[in-house]
ROVO-653174 format. One record per residue (C-alpha): x, y, z. Coordinates in steps of 0.1 Angstrom, whole numbers, plus 2048, in hexadecimal, padded with zeros to 3 digits. Each point is the difference from the previous one (the first is absolute). Example, Ala and Ser with C-alpha at 12.3 -4.5 7.8 and 13.67 -1.06 7.14 Angstrom:
REM residues 2
87B7D384E;80E8227F9;
REM end
This chain:
REM residues 392
039303710;80881B7E7;8127F47E1;8228117F9;7FE8197E4;8167FE7E2;81A81C7FD;80C80C7DE;81E8177FE;8058147E0;82380E7FB;80081F7EA;7E581B7FD;8048087DC;7E87FA7E3;8017DA804;8027FD826;7E4819807;7E87F17E8;8087DD80D;7FA80B824;7DF80F7F7;7F57E27EC;8077E881D;7E3810812;7E97E97EE;8067E881C;7F3810820;8107E6816;82480B7FA;81681C80D;8148147E7;820813808;8118167E5;824808806;80E81F7EE;81E816807;7EC8207FB;7DF80D80F;7F480C7DE;7FB7EE7DF;81A80A7E6;7F38047DC;8207F57EE;7EF8097E0;80382580A;82380180F;80E8117E2;7E581B804;808804825;8268037F9;7F981A7E6;7EA814817;7E17FC7EB;7EB7E9816;7FD7EB81F;8077DB802;7EF7F4820;7DE7F680B;7EF7FA822;7FE7DC80A;7E080A812;7EF8047DF;80F7E07F0;7FF7E481A;7E27ED80D;7F6803824;80C7DD808;8238067F3;81980A81C;81D8157F4;8227FB811;81981A7F6;8217ED801;8177EC7E9;8057DA7FF;8247F6805;7FC7DA7FE;7E57E57FB;8037E1814;7EA7E67EE;8067E581A;7F181581B;7E88137E9;80E82180C;80B8217F2;81C813812;7FB8267FF;81A81B7FF;7F2810820;8067DF812;7DE7F1800;7F47DF7F2;7E07F87EE;7F47DC7FE;7EB7F67E3;7EC7E37F2;80580D7DC;81781A7F3;7FB8157E0;82280B7F3;7FB8217ED;81F814808;8028107DD;81F80D7EF;81981B804;81D8107EE;81A7E87F3;82380780D;81480B7E1;8197E47FA;82480A7FA;7F98247F9;818815815;7EF81D812;7DC7F67F7;7F67F5823;81181F80F;7F781C7E8;7E17F57EC;7DC80680C;7E67E47FF;7DA8047FC;7F57DD80A;7F6808824;7EE81E810;81F809814;8157FF7E0;7E88167ED;80081881D;8268047FF;7FE8057DA;7E481A806;817813818;81D7FE7E8;7EC80E7E4;7F281C815;82380A80A;80E7FF7DD;7FF81D7E7;7E57FE7E6;8197FC7E4;8147E4812;8077E27EA;7ED7E180B;8097DD7F4;7E77E4802;80F7DD7FC;7E97E57F4;7EA7FE7E1;7E47EC80F;7DE80E80A;80B80F821;81D8137EF;7EA80C7E4;7E680D818;81A811816;8118117E3;7DF80B7F1;7F380F821;820814804;80280B7DC;7DC80D801;80B81781C;81C80E7EA;81C7ED810;81F7F77EB;7FD7DA7FE;8157E57F0;7F27DD7FF;81B7E47FD;7EF7E07F7;81D7E7800;7F07EF7E2;7DD8037F2;7E781A80B;7E07F080E;80C7DD7F7;7DE7F1809;7EF8157E5;7FC7F97DB;8168147E8;7E48197F5;7F7806825;824805809;80481A7E4;7E181280D;80F802823;82180C7F2;7EF81C7EC;7EF80D81F;820800814;8168117E6;7E48187F8;80080B824;825805801;80C7DF80F;8227F67F2;7FC7DB7F8;81E7E9801;7F37DD7F9;81F7EB7FC;817811819;8097EF821;80A812820;8217F280D;80481881E;7EC819814;81181E80F;7F181B816;7FE8187E3;8037EA7E1;7FB7DE7F0;81B7ED7ED;7F47EC7E2;80F7DE7F6;8108107E2;813817818;7EC8207FB;7FA81581F;7DF813801;7F781A81A;7E37F5816;7F581481F;7E77E5809;8017DC7F4;7E07EB804;8057DA7FE;7E27ED7F4;8117E27EF;7EF7E280E;7EE7F481F;8097E781B;7ED7EF81C;8067FF825;8167E380D;7E77F581A;7F67DF7EF;8257F67F9;80C808823;7E37EC80E;80B7E17EE;7E58007E7;8087F87DC;80181D7E8;8088077DC;8228117F8;7F1823806;7F37F5822;7DB7FC7F8;7EE7E5814;7FC7E07EB;7DC7F4800;7EA7E77EE;7E28097EA;7EA80A81E;81B81880C;8097E981D;8247FE80A;8127E07F3;80E7FC824;7E2806816;7DB7FE7F8;7F881981C;81381C7EC;7F08107E2;80F81C7EA;7F381C7EC;80C81E7EC;8248087F5;8117E9819;7F07E07F3;80B7E97E4;7E37E87F8;80D7E07F1;8228107FC;7F18187E6;7FD822811;7E78187F1;8048257F7;80881581E;7E2817800;7E0809811;7EE7EF7E3;80F7DF80E;7FD80A824;7DA800802;7F97DE7F0;81D7EF813;7F5810821;7DC7F47FA;80C7DD7F6;8177FE81F;7E3809817;7E97E67EE;81B7E5804;802806826;7DA801803;7FD7DF7EC;81A7EF816;7EE80B81F;7E07F27F2;8117DF7F6;7FA8077DB;81A7FC7E5;80C8237F6;7FB80D7DC;81F8077EC;80A8237F5;7EF80A7E0;80A8237F2;7FD80E7DD;8118217FA;7EF81C7EC;81881E7FE;81D81480E;804825801;81981B808;7F982480B;80E81D7EC;7FD81D817;7DF809810;7E97FF7E2;80E7E67E7;8097DC7FF;8067E37E9;7E77E4806;80C7E07F0;7E97E27FB;8107DE806;7F87DC7F9;7F27EB81C;8237F2808;80D824804;8138017E0;7FC8217ED;7E48047E8;7FE8167E1;7E681A80C;80981D816;7F3823809;81981B7FE;80B81F7ED;7F1822801;7DB7F6803;8027DC80C;81880A81B;7E7816811;7E67E47FF;81A7E880D;80981881C;7DC80180B;7FF7DA7FF;8207FD814;7F381881B;7DF7ED802;8147DF804;81681081B;7E280B814;7EF7DF7F9;81B7EC812;7F8812821;7DA7FE7F9;8037DA7FC;8127FC821;7E6815812;7E47ED7EF;80F7DF80C;80080F823;7DB8087FE;7F67E17EC;8197E4805;8037E97E1;7F581A7E7;8208037EC;7FF7F27DD;81A7FF7E5;8067F47DC;8057DA7FE;8017E57E6;81D7F67EA;81881980E;8197FC81C;7FA7DF810;81F7EE80D;8047DD7F1;81C7F1815;7F17F081F;81B80381A;7EA7F781E;7E37E97FC;7E780181C;
REM end
């Protein structure tokens, strides 16, 4: 009699989900299904380039996924933990023995900002970036563009457009690059203003109109295209499925990335909140959490106690056009350090490093496909959740 094979379903084919699916191939006695709403991998790190018309942002799953990973192009609408089933938008149902929840993040709906949802463009998804690309192509070269949000996505979007000679205003709603140290922030600000970006750090957008933005102080500023990059949210899938989440909607897990509600569900990436302490939403976090989630599932199948997540950060960076960047070293706990690469000379070096890192994320996923279990990351004394929510 043939033993029944274990079926693992991975929800989300981004940086975390794709790597987790590939890493699961270490066990040859399991079947792996990756569910993703698109047939191509989306490089979110390049969406600002795609929107600006300076680069592509997709990759072929055929070059990224292992032979034993089955790709299902669909979206999950609900998880039924009692039945160990995933309901799909196309009407199908996938039954699982273990589920990896790696649905990622998306644009946050602007709270209480009239007109933002109707008239502002987002850049968080491929489809959003495509609409922005079309709007930019149709607009005159001297059209005023407003980017709302002083985080890394807003900075990269403003920089990419400014380098092409666009008239850009960046409205930060507070501090520019708040995760950076003050010297690194000043370096970013110098690049932006030096390339013609009008920088409004402490202004807040109170309303978005089809052809203007209204600031909280009451000033109306012309804006042919408004790009909203202020914050990210996560899909509501976990919450609507009755699983416990943090206030943003990220799945609550223990230190092994296992759901506090169900030891058959493991999370990774932006939509996970290990021990109630969610990590930085980034591809830097996606890889180690994707690998840890896969290792947790493999350990449970083998009857071995899973290892806890252990992640130490090294740096963060922001692209400034196609050739420059600011590369900022961090402490292991992700707090900003004192050393950064930026300015006229260091910015070019940092730009080369950032491009290598961006390419390296895809390389790591592909390598995991060819050699499951190969991913390594910085550990020791860094991010390691301390509150044990679920002791198994």
